[in-house]
PDB file of N, CA, C and O in Angstrom, chain B, residues numbered from 101:
ATOM      1  N   UNK B 101       0.866  -1.571  -0.029  1.00  0.00           N
ATOM      2  CA  UNK B 101       0.181  -0.191   0.099  1.00  0.00           C
ATOM      3  C   UNK B 101       0.888   1.573   0.052  1.00  0.00           C
ATOM      4  O   UNK B 101       1.998   1.857   0.502  1.00  0.00           O
ATOM      5  N   UNK B 102       0.034   2.461  -0.527  1.00  0.00           N
ATOM      6  CA  UNK B 102       1.003   3.147  -0.851  1.00  0.00           C
ATOM      7  C   UNK B 102       1.025   3.837   0.869  1.00  0.00           C
ATOM      8  O   UNK B 102       0.276   3.485   1.781  1.00  0.00           O
ATOM      9  N   UNK B 103       2.354   5.127   0.954  1.00  0.00           N
ATOM     10  CA  UNK B 103       2.098   5.799   2.127  1.00  0.00           C
ATOM     11  C   UNK B 103       2.275   7.254   1.452  1.00  0.00           C
ATOM     12  O   UNK B 103       2.060   8.159   2.259  1.00  0.00           O
ATOM     13  N   UNK B 104       2.501   7.533   0.604  1.00  0.00           N
ATOM     14  CA  UNK B 104       2.783   9.010   0.113  1.00  0.00           C
ATOM     15  C   UNK B 104       1.864   9.483  -1.172  1.00  0.00           C
ATOM     16  O   UNK B 104       1.844   9.022  -2.313  1.00  0.00           O
ATOM     17  N   UNK B 105       1.297  10.295  -0.734  1.00  0.00           N
ATOM     18  CA  UNK B 105       0.088  11.031  -1.531  1.00  0.00           C
ATOM     19  C   UNK B 105       0.969  11.397  -2.814  1.00  0.00           C
ATOM     20  O   UNK B 105       2.038  12.006  -2.865  1.00  0.00           O
ATOM     21  N   UNK B 106       0.292  10.908  -3.708  1.00  0.00           N
ATOM     22  CA  UNK B 106       0.983  11.174  -5.101  1.00  0.00           C
ATOM     23  C   UNK B 106       1.171  12.529  -5.798  1.00  0.00           C
ATOM     24  O   UNK B 106       1.999  12.842  -6.654  1.00  0.00           O
ATOM     25  N   UNK B 107       0.067  13.358  -5.143  1.00  0.00           N
ATOM     26  CA  UNK B 107      -0.576  14.632  -5.487  1.00  0.00           C
ATOM     27  C   UNK B 107       0.677  15.640  -4.675  1.00  0.00           C
ATOM     28  O   UNK B 107       1.682  16.127  -5.193  1.00  0.00           O
ATOM     29  N   UNK B 108       0.194  15.746  -3.193  1.00  0.00           N
ATOM     30  CA  UNK B 108       0.840  16.723  -2.627  1.00  0.00           C
ATOM     31  C   UNK B 108       2.146  16.038  -1.792  1.00  0.00           C
ATOM     32  O   UNK B 108       2.572  16.523  -0.743  1.00  0.00           O
ATOM     33  N   UNK B 109       2.730  14.778  -2.462  1.00  0.00           N
ATOM     34  CA  UNK B 109       3.601  14.165  -1.471  1.00  0.00           C
ATOM     35  C   UNK B 109       3.623  13.908  -0.398  1.00  0.00           C
ATOM     36  O   UNK B 109       4.649  13.317  -0.061  1.00  0.00           O
ATOM     37  N   UNK B 110       2.615  14.166   0.688  1.00  0.00           N
ATOM     38  CA  UNK B 110       2.515  14.007   1.937  1.00  0.00           C
ATOM     39  C   UNK B 110       2.226  12.446   2.400  1.00  0.00           C
ATOM     40  O   UNK B 110       1.749  11.520   1.743  1.00  0.00           O
ATOM     41  N   UNK B 111       2.583  12.479   3.463  1.00  0.00           N
ATOM     42  CA  UNK B 111       2.383  10.971   4.127  1.00  0.00           C
ATOM     43  C   UNK B 111       1.008  10.956   4.235  1.00  0.00           C
ATOM     44  O   UNK B 111       0.237  11.842   4.604  1.00  0.00           O
ATOM     45  N   UNK B 112       0.847  10.039   3.931  1.00  0.00           N
ATOM     46  CA  UNK B 112      -1.312   9.760   3.984  1.00  0.00           C
ATOM     47  C   UNK B 112      -1.344   8.384   5.718  1.00  0.00           C
ATOM     48  O   UNK B 112      -0.459   7.857   6.393  1.00  0.00           O
ATOM     49  N   UNK B 113      -2.484   8.362   5.731  1.00  0.00           N
ATOM     50  CA  UNK B 113      -2.934   7.506   6.334  1.00  0.00           C
ATOM     51  C   UNK B 113      -1.827   6.177   6.649  1.00  0.00           C
ATOM     52  O   UNK B 113      -1.267   5.927   7.717  1.00  0.00           O
ATOM     53  N   UNK B 114      -1.729   5.467   5.396  1.00  0.00           N
ATOM     54  CA  UNK B 114      -1.314   4.096   5.896  1.00  0.00           C
ATOM     55  C   UNK B 114       0.177   4.291   6.494  1.00  0.00           C
ATOM     56  O   UNK B 114       0.554   3.446   7.306  1.00  0.00           O
ATOM     57  N   UNK B 115       1.189   5.520   6.091  1.00  0.00           N
ATOM     58  CA  UNK B 115       2.567   5.783   6.638  1.00  0.00           C
ATOM     59  C   UNK B 115       1.734   6.117   8.084  1.00  0.00           C
ATOM     60  O   UNK B 115       1.751   5.051   8.700  1.00  0.00           O
ATOM     61  N   UNK B 116       1.096   7.019   8.799  1.00  0.00           N
ATOM     62  CA  UNK B 116       0.809   7.663   9.973  1.00  0.00           C
ATOM     63  C   UNK B 116       0.318   5.641  10.558  1.00  0.00           C
ATOM     64  O   UNK B 116       1.106   5.355  11.459  1.00  0.00           O
ATOM     65  N   UNK B 117      -0.394   4.743  10.347  1.00  0.00           N
ATOM     66  CA  UNK B 117      -0.454   3.332  10.694  1.00  0.00           C
ATOM     67  C   UNK B 117       0.690   2.688  10.320  1.00  0.00           C
ATOM     68  O   UNK B 117       0.538   1.551  10.766  1.00  0.00           O
ATOM     69  N   UNK B 118       1.403   2.723   9.946  1.00  0.00           N
ATOM     70  CA  UNK B 118       2.608   1.890   9.873  1.00  0.00           C
ATOM     71  C   UNK B 118       3.384   2.361  10.573  1.00  0.00           C
ATOM     72  O   UNK B 118       4.297   1.541  10.675  1.00  0.00           O
ATOM     73  N   UNK B 119       3.695   3.636  11.424  1.00  0.00           N
ATOM     74  CA  UNK B 119       4.660   3.952  12.440  1.00  0.00           C
ATOM     75  C   UNK B 119       4.122   4.621  13.706  1.00  0.00           C
ATOM     76  O   UNK B 119       4.688   5.495  14.362  1.00  0.00           O
ATOM     77  N   UNK B 120       2.867   4.029  13.950  1.00  0.00           N
ATOM     78  CA  UNK B 120       2.099   4.445  15.168  1.00  0.00           C
ATOM     79  C   UNK B 120       2.755   4.061  16.606  1.00  0.00           C
ATOM     80  O   UNK B 120       3.036   4.701  17.620  1.00  0.00           O
ATOM     81  N   UNK B 121       2.925   1.893  15.953  1.00  0.00           N
ATOM     82  CA  UNK B 121       3.264   1.572  17.332  1.00  0.00           C
ATOM     83  C   UNK B 121       4.802   1.808  17.427  1.00  0.00           C
ATOM     84  O   UNK B 121       5.359   1.091  18.258  1.00  0.00           O
ATOM     85  N   UNK B 122       5.576   2.653  16.756  1.00  0.00           N
ATOM     86  CA  UNK B 122       7.055   3.622  17.388  1.00  0.00           C
ATOM     87  C   UNK B 122       6.401   4.631  18.034  1.00  0.00           C
ATOM     88  O   UNK B 122       7.488   5.078  18.398  1.00  0.00           O
ATOM     89  N   UNK B 123       5.676   5.348  18.478  1.00  0.00           N
ATOM     90  CA  UNK B 123       5.442   6.446  18.541  1.00  0.00           C
ATOM     91  C   UNK B 123       5.648   6.363  20.358  1.00  0.00           C
ATOM     92  O   UNK B 123       6.142   7.321  20.952  1.00  0.00           O
ATOM     93  N   UNK B 124       5.274   5.309  20.977  1.00  0.00           N
ATOM     94  CA  UNK B 124       5.090   5.397  22.433  1.00  0.00           C
ATOM     95  C   UNK B 124       6.848   5.189  22.914  1.00  0.00           C
ATOM     96  O   UNK B 124       7.374   5.832  23.822  1.00  0.00           O
ATOM     97  N   UNK B 125       7.393   4.381  22.256  1.00  0.00           N
ATOM     98  CA  UNK B 125       8.635   4.406  22.803  1.00  0.00           C
ATOM     99  C   UNK B 125       9.831   5.319  22.211  1.00  0.00           C
ATOM    100  O   UNK B 125      10.988   5.243  22.623  1.00  0.00           O
ATOM    101  N   UNK B 126       9.504   5.980  21.438  1.00  0.00           N
ATOM    102  CA  UNK B 126      10.267   6.817  20.966  1.00  0.00           C
ATOM    103  C   UNK B 126       9.395   8.901  21.593  1.00  0.00           C
ATOM    104  O   UNK B 126      10.061   9.924  21.754  1.00  0.00           O
ATOM    105  N   UNK B 127       8.596   8.824  21.681  1.00  0.00           N
ATOM    106  CA  UNK B 127       7.995   9.946  22.274  1.00  0.00           C
ATOM    107  C   UNK B 127       7.223   9.755  23.269  1.00  0.00           C
ATOM    108  O   UNK B 127       6.056  10.099  23.079  1.00  0.00           O
ATOM    109  N   UNK B 128       7.609   9.087  24.809  1.00  0.00           N
ATOM    110  CA  UNK B 128       6.479   8.740  25.497  1.00  0.00           C
ATOM    111  C   UNK B 128       5.824   9.618  26.450  1.00  0.00           C
ATOM    112  O   UNK B 128       5.098   9.338  27.404  1.00  0.00           O
ATOM    113  N   UNK B 129       6.380  11.174  25.826  1.00  0.00           N
ATOM    114  CA  UNK B 129       5.821  12.380  26.896  1.00  0.00           C
ATOM    115  C   UNK B 129       4.781  13.103  26.290  1.00  0.00           C
ATOM    116  O   UNK B 129       3.942  13.740  26.927  1.00  0.00           O
ATOM    117  N   UNK B 130       4.830  13.007  24.988  1.00  0.00           N
ATOM    118  CA  UNK B 130       4.153  13.833  24.104  1.00  0.00           C
ATOM    119  C   UNK B 130       3.959  13.467  22.564  1.00  0.00           C
ATOM    120  O   UNK B 130       4.828  12.970  21.849  1.00  0.00           O
ATOM    121  N   UNK B 131       2.609  13.817  22.170  1.00  0.00           N
ATOM    122  CA  UNK B 131       2.164  13.757  20.687  1.00  0.00           C
ATOM    123  C   UNK B 131       1.080  14.471  20.114  1.00  0.00           C
ATOM    124  O   UNK B 131      -0.133  14.366  20.295  1.00  0.00           O
ATOM    125  N   UNK B 132       1.820  15.291  19.316  1.00  0.00           N
ATOM    126  CA  UNK B 132       0.396  16.047  18.610  1.00  0.00           C
ATOM    127  C   UNK B 132       0.226  15.603  17.333  1.00  0.00           C
ATOM    128  O   UNK B 132       1.082  15.124  16.589  1.00  0.00           O
ATOM    129  N   UNK B 133      -0.956  15.795  17.121  1.00  0.00           N
ATOM    130  CA  UNK B 133      -1.367  15.432  15.262  1.00  0.00           C
ATOM    131  C   UNK B 133      -2.086  16.481  15.101  1.00  0.00           C
ATOM    132  O   UNK B 133      -2.811  17.007  15.946  1.00  0.00           O
ATOM    133  N   UNK B 134      -1.926  16.770  14.145  1.00  0.00           N
ATOM    134  CA  UNK B 134      -2.392  18.501  13.243  1.00  0.00           C
ATOM    135  C   UNK B 134      -3.553  17.916  12.140  1.00  0.00           C
ATOM    136  O   UNK B 134      -3.137  17.520  11.052  1.00  0.00           O
ATOM    137  N   UNK B 135      -4.646  17.878  12.360  1.00  0.00           N
ATOM    138  CA  UNK B 135      -5.833  17.478  11.075  1.00  0.00           C
ATOM    139  C   UNK B 135      -6.209  18.621  10.196  1.00  0.00           C
ATOM    140  O   UNK B 135      -6.615  19.681  10.672  1.00  0.00           O
ATOM    141  N   UNK B 136      -6.072  18.406   8.867  1.00  0.00           N
ATOM    142  CA  UNK B 136      -6.792  20.254   8.401  1.00  0.00           C
ATOM    143  C   UNK B 136      -7.766  19.413   7.372  1.00  0.00           C
ATOM    144  O   UNK B 136      -7.686  18.206   7.145  1.00  0.00           O
ATOM    145  N   UNK B 137      -8.623  20.264   6.856  1.00  0.00           N
ATOM    146  CA  UNK B 137      -9.643  20.073   6.491  1.00  0.00           C
ATOM    147  C   UNK B 137      -9.842  21.293   5.326  1.00  0.00           C
ATOM    148  O   UNK B 137      -9.914  22.506   5.521  1.00  0.00           O
ATOM    149  N   UNK B 138      -9.903  20.571   4.094  1.00  0.00           N
ATOM    150  CA  UNK B 138      -9.796  21.537   3.290  1.00  0.00           C
ATOM    151  C   UNK B 138     -11.564  21.572   2.629  1.00  0.00           C
ATOM    152  O   UNK B 138     -12.110  20.915   1.743  1.00  0.00           O
ATOM    153  N   UNK B 139     -12.045  22.637   3.528  1.00  0.00           N
ATOM    154  CA  UNK B 139     -13.855  23.184   2.990  1.00  0.00           C
ATOM    155  C   UNK B 139     -13.879  23.314   1.489  1.00  0.00           C
ATOM    156  O   UNK B 139     -13.292  24.265   0.972  1.00  0.00           O
ATOM    157  N   UNK B 140     -14.265  22.776   1.043  1.00  0.00           N
ATOM    158  CA  UNK B 140     -15.276  23.269  -0.477  1.00  0.00           C
ATOM    159  C   UNK B 140     -14.557  22.442  -1.624  1.00  0.00           C
ATOM    160  O   UNK B 140     -14.578  22.720  -2.823  1.00  0.00           O
ATOM    161  N   UNK B 141     -13.908  21.362  -1.014  1.00  0.00           N
ATOM    162  CA  UNK B 141     -13.312  20.562  -2.089  1.00  0.00           C
ATOM    163  C   UNK B 141     -14.072  20.112  -3.195  1.00  0.00           C
ATOM    164  O   UNK B 141     -13.970  20.347  -4.399  1.00  0.00           O
ATOM    165  N   UNK B 142     -15.059  19.234  -2.363  1.00  0.00           N
ATOM    166  CA  UNK B 142     -16.164  18.473  -3.592  1.00  0.00           C
ATOM    167  C   UNK B 142     -17.233  19.249  -4.362  1.00  0.00           C
ATOM    168  O   UNK B 142     -17.711  18.801  -5.404  1.00  0.00           O
ATOM    169  N   UNK B 143     -17.618  20.480  -3.806  1.00  0.00           N
ATOM    170  CA  UNK B 143     -18.082  21.386  -4.564  1.00  0.00           C
ATOM    171  C   UNK B 143     -16.988  22.005  -5.725  1.00  0.00           C
ATOM    172  O   UNK B 143     -17.350  22.473  -6.805  1.00  0.00           O
ATOM    173  N   UNK B 144     -15.522  21.902  -5.247  1.00  0.00           N
ATOM    174  CA  UNK B 144     -15.060  22.742  -6.634  1.00  0.00           C
ATOM    175  C   UNK B 144     -14.953  21.339  -7.449  1.00  0.00           C
ATOM    176  O   UNK B 144     -14.965  21.496  -8.670  1.00  0.00           O
ATOM    177  N   UNK B 145     -14.870  20.270  -7.089  1.00  0.00           N
ATOM    178  CA  UNK B 145     -14.051  19.126  -8.058  1.00  0.00           C
ATOM    179  C   UNK B 145     -15.723  19.300  -8.935  1.00  0.00           C
ATOM    180  O   UNK B 145     -15.793  19.204 -10.160  1.00  0.00           O
ATOM    181  N   UNK B 146     -17.009  19.574  -8.013  1.00  0.00           N
ATOM    182  CA  UNK B 146     -17.984  19.378  -9.073  1.00  0.00           C
ATOM    183  C   UNK B 146     -18.149  20.234 -10.217  1.00  0.00           C
ATOM    184  O   UNK B 146     -18.420  19.761 -11.321  1.00  0.00           O
ATOM    185  N   UNK B 147     -17.988  21.577  -9.999  1.00  0.00           N
ATOM    186  CA  UNK B 147     -17.939  22.856 -10.896  1.00  0.00           C
ATOM    187  C   UNK B 147     -17.166  23.404 -11.535  1.00  0.00           C
ATOM    188  O   UNK B 147     -17.275  24.017 -12.596  1.00  0.00           O
ATOM    189  N   UNK B 148     -15.783  23.058 -10.471  1.00  0.00           N
ATOM    190  CA  UNK B 148     -14.669  23.219 -12.279  1.00  0.00           C
ATOM    191  C   UNK B 148     -14.109  22.083 -12.714  1.00  0.00           C
ATOM    192  O   UNK B 148     -13.563  22.128 -13.816  1.00  0.00           O
ATOM    193  N   UNK B 149     -14.111  20.804 -11.959  1.00  0.00           N
ATOM    194  CA  UNK B 149     -13.067  19.573 -12.231  1.00  0.00           C
ATOM    195  C   UNK B 149     -12.461  19.092 -10.823  1.00  0.00           C
ATOM    196  O   UNK B 149     -12.423  19.513  -9.667  1.00  0.00           O
ATOM    197  N   UNK B 150     -12.038  18.049 -11.506  1.00  0.00           N
ATOM    198  CA  UNK B 150     -10.593  17.520 -10.486  1.00  0.00           C
ATOM    199  C   UNK B 150      -9.770  18.033 -10.537  1.00  0.00           C
ATOM    200  O   UNK B 150      -9.254  17.963  -9.421  1.00  0.00           O
ATOM    201  N   UNK B 151      -8.875  18.902 -11.506  1.00  0.00           N
ATOM    202  CA  UNK B 151      -7.779  19.532 -11.878  1.00  0.00           C
ATOM    203  C   UNK B 151      -8.037  20.897 -11.272  1.00  0.00           C
ATOM    204  O   UNK B 151      -7.057  21.640 -11.219  1.00  0.00           O
ATOM    205  N   UNK B 152      -9.074  21.306 -10.852  1.00  0.00           N
ATOM    206  CA  UNK B 152      -9.619  22.657  -9.968  1.00  0.00           C
ATOM    207  C   UNK B 152      -8.919  22.165  -8.713  1.00  0.00           C
ATOM    208  O   UNK B 152      -7.973  22.716  -8.149  1.00  0.00           O
ATOM    209  N   UNK B 153      -9.620  20.879  -8.314  1.00  0.00           N
ATOM    210  CA  UNK B 153      -9.597  20.816  -6.923  1.00  0.00           C
ATOM    211  C   UNK B 153      -8.160  20.318  -7.066  1.00  0.00           C
ATOM    212  O   UNK B 153      -7.361  21.041  -6.471  1.00  0.00           O
ATOM    213  N   UNK B 154      -7.624  19.274  -7.698  1.00  0.00           N
ATOM    214  CA  UNK B 154      -5.843  19.080  -7.132  1.00  0.00           C
ATOM    215  C   UNK B 154      -5.235  20.710  -7.217  1.00  0.00           C
ATOM    216  O   UNK B 154      -4.702  20.984  -6.142  1.00  0.00           O
ATOM    217  N   UNK B 155      -5.191  21.509  -7.899  1.00  0.00           N
ATOM    218  CA  UNK B 155      -4.687  22.506  -7.498  1.00  0.00           C
ATOM    219  C   UNK B 155      -4.608  23.114  -6.480  1.00  0.00           C
ATOM    220  O   UNK B 155      -3.708  23.872  -6.119  1.00  0.00           O
ATOM    221  N   UNK B 156      -5.804  22.737  -5.809  1.00  0.00           N
ATOM    222  CA  UNK B 156      -6.417  23.916  -4.401  1.00  0.00           C
ATOM    223  C   UNK B 156      -5.770  22.636  -3.184  1.00  0.00           C
ATOM    224  O   UNK B 156      -5.509  22.915  -2.014  1.00  0.00           O
ATOM    225  N   UNK B 157      -5.610  21.253  -3.796  1.00  0.00           N
ATOM    226  CA  UNK B 157      -4.604  20.810  -2.868  1.00  0.00           C
ATOM    227  C   UNK B 157      -3.447  21.432  -3.263  1.00  0.00           C
ATOM    228  O   UNK B 157      -3.051  22.124  -2.325  1.00  0.00           O
ATOM    229  N   UNK B 158      -2.924  21.488  -3.948  1.00  0.00           N
ATOM    230  CA  UNK B 158      -1.288  21.635  -3.959  1.00  0.00           C
ATOM    231  C   UNK B 158      -1.311  22.958  -2.956  1.00  0.00           C
ATOM    232  O   UNK B 158      -0.619  22.820  -1.948  1.00  0.00           O
ATOM    233  N   UNK B 159      -1.680  23.621  -3.028  1.00  0.00           N
ATOM    234  CA  UNK B 159      -1.578  25.186  -2.526  1.00  0.00           C
ATOM    235  C   UNK B 159      -2.074  25.085  -1.099  1.00  0.00           C
ATOM    236  O   UNK B 159      -1.542  25.806  -0.255  1.00  0.00           O
ATOM    237  N   UNK B 160      -3.153  24.163  -0.716  1.00  0.00           N
ATOM    238  CA  UNK B 160      -3.494  23.772   0.829  1.00  0.00           C
ATOM    239  C   UNK B 160      -2.188  23.485   1.356  1.00  0.00           C
ATOM    240  O   UNK B 160      -1.880  24.201   2.308  1.00  0.00           O
ATOM    241  N   UNK B 161      -1.291  22.587   0.980  1.00  0.00           N
ATOM    242  CA  UNK B 161      -0.458  21.973   1.841  1.00  0.00           C
ATOM    243  C   UNK B 161       0.473  22.966   2.297  1.00  0.00           C
ATOM    244  O   UNK B 161       1.353  22.663   3.103  1.00  0.00           O
TER     245      UNK B 161
END
């Protein structure tokens, strides 16, 4: 399974799940997660096409 998003080159959920067990041994005191949501992506894909949605995701990263 791929661990990197081909469009943004960011690690994805598969990468996170593969290294999750290592976090406790390496960082036992603290761990932070940041989640981001690209609001309007579905509507943009529907109205202007997936290429426009891809450009939004690239800018969003």
